[in-house]
N, C-alpha and C positions, 0 to 999 in steps of 0.2 A: 602502800606502794601506787601510787597513780598512773596507771597505763594509758598512754594517747589523751593526753591534757586536748581541748578543745583547740584545733587549729585549721586554716582553709586548705593547707597544703600537706603539712608532712604525714597526718595521721592516713591518708588513704595511698600515699605513693610510697609509704615505707616499706611495708612486707614485701612489695613487688620489687624495691629497691635490694633487699635482702637477697632475693633470689638473683637478681640479675647480677649482681656483684659476687655471689658465689660460684655463678657459673664459669668467672674466669679462671677455675681451678679445678681439678678432675679429684684431686683426694678430699674426702668430706671431713667433718668432725665426728670424734668419736670421745664421749668426755664419760668416764667411769663416776660414779656417785655412790658415795657411803655416807648417809646423813643420818644422825642419831638424832633424836629417837623417832623420826617419823617413820610408821610402819602403814603400809597399803595406802599411800596417800600420794597426791601430785605434787611435785615442785616445780616451781618455773623458773626460764631463764628468758632475763630481760636484757636489752641495749639500753644506753643513753642514746640519746638524738637530739641534739641541741639541749633545749631545756626539758625534755619530755621523757619517760622512760617507756620503752616498746616492748610488747611481748615478741620475742624471737623463738622460742620453743618450749617444751615441757618434757618430763619425766615422771613415771611411776615409780615409787619406791615401794618396795616387797615388804614381806615381814620383817625383812632384815634391815630394812633399812637402804637397799641396794637399788639402784638403776642406773640406765645409761642415756645419756644425750646422743643420738645417732642420725647423722643425716650424709646424704651423698653427696653434698657440695658442701666446702666450708664456710662458717660465719663471715661476715664483713669485720676485717681486725677493728678494736676499739675495747672500749671497758665494757663489760656484761656486769649484771648482776644475778646472783641467785636469790630467788625468794621463795618465802615457804609456802605452804597450801594455802594460807589466809592473804599471801601476796604480800609480806611483810618481807624488807631485806635482811636476808642473813649474811650476805659476804659478796665481794665483787671478784671478779675473773679478769685476767688480762687475757684477751682475746688476739693473738698473734698469728704467725705464719702457721707455725706447728700447733694443730688441735686435737693432737691424741695424746690425752693425759686424763690423770684421776684425781679425784678431790674426796677427802674424808674430813667430817666435822661433827661435833657434837654441839648442838644449838643451846644447851646448857652453859658452854662456855666456849662460844665462838674462838675466842681470842687465843685461848690456851690449845684447842683440838683441831683447828685449821691446817690441814695439810694438803700439799699440791704435789703431785708425783708425774715425771715426764715432761714438765713444762720449764723452759727457762725463764720465760717471760714472768711466771707465777713464783719461781724460786726468787728473781730477782724483788717483785713485789712485796712477798712474804717476809724476805730479809728487811727490805725498810720498813714495814709494817711493826716488824718486833723492835727495830731500833727506834722507832718515832713514838712508839706508845708511852713509854715511861718519860719521854720528854716532852710530850705534848699534856701529860698529866702534869707534871711540874710546873709547867708555864700557866697552865690553866689556875692552878694553884696560887701560884704567885700574883697573876692579875686578880683574882677574885679576892685577895687578901690585903691588896695595896692600898685601899681607902682607908681601913682603919691603921695603918702603920703611921710610923714616925717620920718626919721628913727624911733623916738619916738611914730608915729601913727601907724606905721607897726607892731611896738612891740606889741602895745595895739591891733590893729585887730589880729596878731597872737594869743595872750593869749586869744581874745574873740572865735576864730575858735576852739581853742583846748578846750574851755570850753563848745561849743557848741556839741563838737564831744564827748565828753566826758560823756553830758547829754543824747544825741542820744545812746550811748551805753548803759548807764544804762536802758533807755526805751526798749532797744532789751533785753537785760539779761533778766528783767523782764517778757518778753513775752516768750521767749524760756523757764523761770523756771515754768512759770503758765501756759503755753499751750505747754509742750514740744512736743506733735505728731502735731502739726497745720502746717499748710503750710507757713505760714508767720515764724514760727521758722525754718522750714526748710531751707528758703531763708535767714534769718539771720545767721544761722549755716554755710550755704554757703559762705556767703558774709565775715565772721568773719575773719581779718586777724589773722597775727602769734604773739602771746602775748611772746614777748622775754624777760628773765630774765633781771636784770638791770645791771649786768655785761657784756653782748652782744648787750644790747640796742644800746651802740653808740663805735662802734670798734674802736680802736687808731690804731693798729698795723695790718698787716698781719696775725699773728697767730690768734688775734681778728676775724677778717673777716672771717677766714676759720670756725673757729667757730660758728659764727654767721649764717653762709650757711649751716652748718650741722644740728645744731639746728632747725633753720627755715625749712629745706628739710624734717626731722625728724618729724617735727609737723605741717607740711603744712595740712594734711587732718583730724587732730585731731576731728576737728566736723561733718565730713562728712561720712555719711554710704553708701557704695557703693551697700549696698544691699537693698534699698530705691529707687525702680523706679520711684518715682515721680518725683526725682531731673531729667531726663532725659526731663520732661516737663517743666522746667524753664527757663527763659533767662539767669542765671547765672553760672548753671554748668558747661556748655561748654567752656564759659570763663576763670573759674578757672581753669580747665585742661589744655587749651592752654595755659595759663601763666604758670602752672607748667611744662610742657614740652618744653618751650621754654626758661625761665629763672631759674628752678630748676635743669634740667638734663643735662647731657653731651648729645651733639649731636650725639655720637658715637653710632652707632645701636644697639649694645650690651645692651647699657645702656637704650635705650629705650624700647627693647625687656624685659628689667627686669621690668620696669614698668609698661608695658602692663601685664606681666605675674602675677603680684600678683594684679593687678585692676581687671582682668577676672576671677582670682582664688575667689574672692569675688563677683563680679557681677555675676558669674554664678549661684548664689541663687536666682537672681530676673530675670526673664525673660526680662523685661524691658530693665533692666540695661546690660544685657547681651546683646540683640541685639544692643542696643547704642553701646557698646565698640568695638565690633566688625565691625560696620558700621562706627565709627569715625577712627580707625585706618586703615581701608581698604582705605578710601576715602583721609586722609591726606598721606598716605604714599605708596600710589599706583604709584603716579608722585611726588615724594616729592621735596621740594624747594631744599634740602641739598644732595648731591652725595654721593651716598652710603646707604642714609636710606630706599631704597625701599627694605632694608633686613628686614626690620620690616613687612611689607607687606607679604613678602614671608614666614615669621614666621607665620603671622596670617593664611596665606592660608595654609600652611602645618599642622598645628597644629587643625584647625577648619573647613576649608572648601573642604579639598580634601578627596577623597577617595569614595566610592560607598556610605557610609552614615556617610556625615560630622557630627561632633557636633553642627556646626550651621547650621540648616536645614532650615531656615525661607527663603531662597532666591528663585526666581524662576527660570527657566532654562535660561531666557535672562540673568538674573543677573548673574548666575554663568558662562555663556559661557564668558561674559566680564572680569570676573576676573580669570578664567582658562587661559584664552588667554593673559592675562597681566603676569600671573605667568610664564607662558612659555617662554614668551620673556626675562624674567630676570632671570631665573635659572641657564644659562650658563655664565653669565657676571656680577657675583658678585664681587665686589672689594676685591683684594687679592686672585682671585683664578687665575689658568692658563686660558688664552685666548683660544679658539677653533682653531684649525689650521686650515688656508687656503692655498689653493693648486691651484693656478689659472693661467692662462694663461697669457703671457706678449704680448705686441703688436707683437712680433715673434711667438708667438704659442708655445712659451717654458713655462711649468709650473713652478712656482716660490712658494716654500713653504715659509710660513712664519716663520716656526719652523728654518727654515734653517739660518735666518738671524742672523749673528754675531755681535750684537751690544749692547751697556749698556742699550741704551732706543731705543725703537720702537714705532714710531708714526702711528697709524692705521688712515687712511683718507677715509673714503666712502662720495665719491663724484659724482657729474653729470657735464658733459661740458656743457649742456643746462640752469644750475639751477644758476641763478644771483649772489648767496650768495657764491657759490662756485669760481664763475669766479673772483670774489673780493679777496676770501681768499686764494686760490691756489698760486696765484703770492706772497702775502704777506709772505705767509709760505715758499714760495721758498726764498725768500728774507732772513728771519728769519734763515734759515737752512744755506744759504751761511755764514751769517755775525755772527751765533752763534752757533747753534746745530752740525753742521758737527764737528767741533774741539772736541768736547765733546762725541764723537762715537754715534750720533743718527742716525737712518735711518727712512726711512718714507715707510711705504708698503700702496701705493693708489690704492683703489680699485674702478673703474669706474661701476656705478651700472646701468647703463641705456644702454641695449646692441643697441637700436635703434638711439643711440648717437654717434657710434663708426665711421661714417665717419667724424665727426668733434675732436673726441677723441685724433687721433696721431697727428694731427697740432697743437693741443692745448699744448700737454705736450713737442712737438718739441721745444717751446717757454720756456719752463722753463729751468733753468741753471743748475738746482740740477739733480743729478744721483738717482732718487729715484726708488725704485721698482713698476713699475706701471703695473696694472692686472687689468682684467676683468673678467666676468663670460659669456660663450655664452649661448644663448638659449639653446642650446640642453642638456648642463650640468646642467643647471636649471632644464630642463624638465624632466632629467632622476632622478634628486633630489625627485622632487614631487610625480614620479611615484612610487618611491621606499618608500616614506614617511619620509624620512630623512630631518632632519631641515637644512636650509639654512643660509647663514651667516646673512641675514635679521632679522632671530629669535635670532641666536646665539650671536649677538651683536645689539638686539635691535635697528636695524637700521628702524627708521620711517621717518627719514626726512634728506635730506643732506644740509651742510656736518654734519658728524657725525665723530668726534673725539676721539679716545682712547688713551692712553699710557700705554706703557708696559714696564716693567723693563726686563734685561738680559734673564731672564728665562721665560720670556712671560706672567709672572702674572699680572695682571689689576691693575694699580696704578690708573688711573682716567679714566672714560667714559663719554660720552654725555658733554663733555668740549668744551668751544669757544676758538678759538683761542688765543686771548688775556689771558684769563686765562691759557691756556696750555703753552704760554712762560711763564708767572710769575713761575708757577710750576716747568718748566724746569732750570729757573735760581735757584730757591730754591735748586734743586738737584744738579745743577754743584755747589754748595757755599759748598755743604755736604763734 
């Protein structure tokens, strides 16, 4: 079990959050443990928090395998994990309001030996575990054997799987009706799929598919309460959120921002949910997989994390510095905005303004002659320019970023066939910028490594940023075909 995966926000504020939420109640937790065959060893209590498993407490088991987890304040409600001395998962615990209970287990046969006493939440969970185990085993067997079955046998197996699924759903519905506030009901509601009306269950036309998508998106969160902070300490909520953003929401940044806005409007009514949503969207969009989605991170920063008194004030100064520094690296290079002008000297010392370039497209290339990848890509880009780009009115503004490489710069660019605009920033120019406190091209273009490529239109607006050479060539081909 991995405790606290890398995350900008979650790892460092989680333990403080545990203590803060616990302070809302005066009666602490008292969980008696009897776990065989461990003797004179530590076991660990962890909790889910979105996609991580975080250490919450520990207990020392004596020579009889007995110990106790005792706290002055209760744990935040959610689903917890009991882990072995080697931190492997043993079993899960439903941590509800009543945290005075006991657990017995023998790790040689957890399924048969696990017993909870004094906890209605865990009695409900144990009953479901007993119920689901043989049915899950049967379902796995049917699914694994289906590829080798005859057509008739496959149909029969499919019918049996459908029957099992319906039976399990009835069980879950009964739990949700009879124990609506239980942790198990919370899990079932989060796991519940979309119940499409009959006319949308099997779309036949494109119009049907669009209608099904719209219905599904509108009803995706029907059973989920964004004002219930218990959700963040389950293993299912983050998966549901990730699925929604990946499969039901357009990757366009404004679409993602729209979703964040309504979620946070509800989630801010619960402190735990509010913190979780802020941390999730910061972590996932600070360095997004899809170009341009860092706009989502900037939106979160500007609305909730900036200013002298940010609305989200649960972060420490180290975290805030990381976030502020990243935001400042992104503000000047958002897609669709005009790129910041550079006016740098060429090999002859003549200043060359990027804004003076008269081209339909401008490729801005930040590179270093001593960078291995740059030495591979620059000749390749030279060839692409000669064979395709030049005839479509493309120009390249190539910025050599390492002043210490100057002795090798001129000989290298002299071997290139293309007549690009080659420039560099002398040390005295960079020093003057630093003294004046003005941002340099490294910040303005989010230049963190070499090579870094941008594509600008005729008005020097950013079409693409931090794009690889192959993808840049494909994008230009698409532009040429328009």
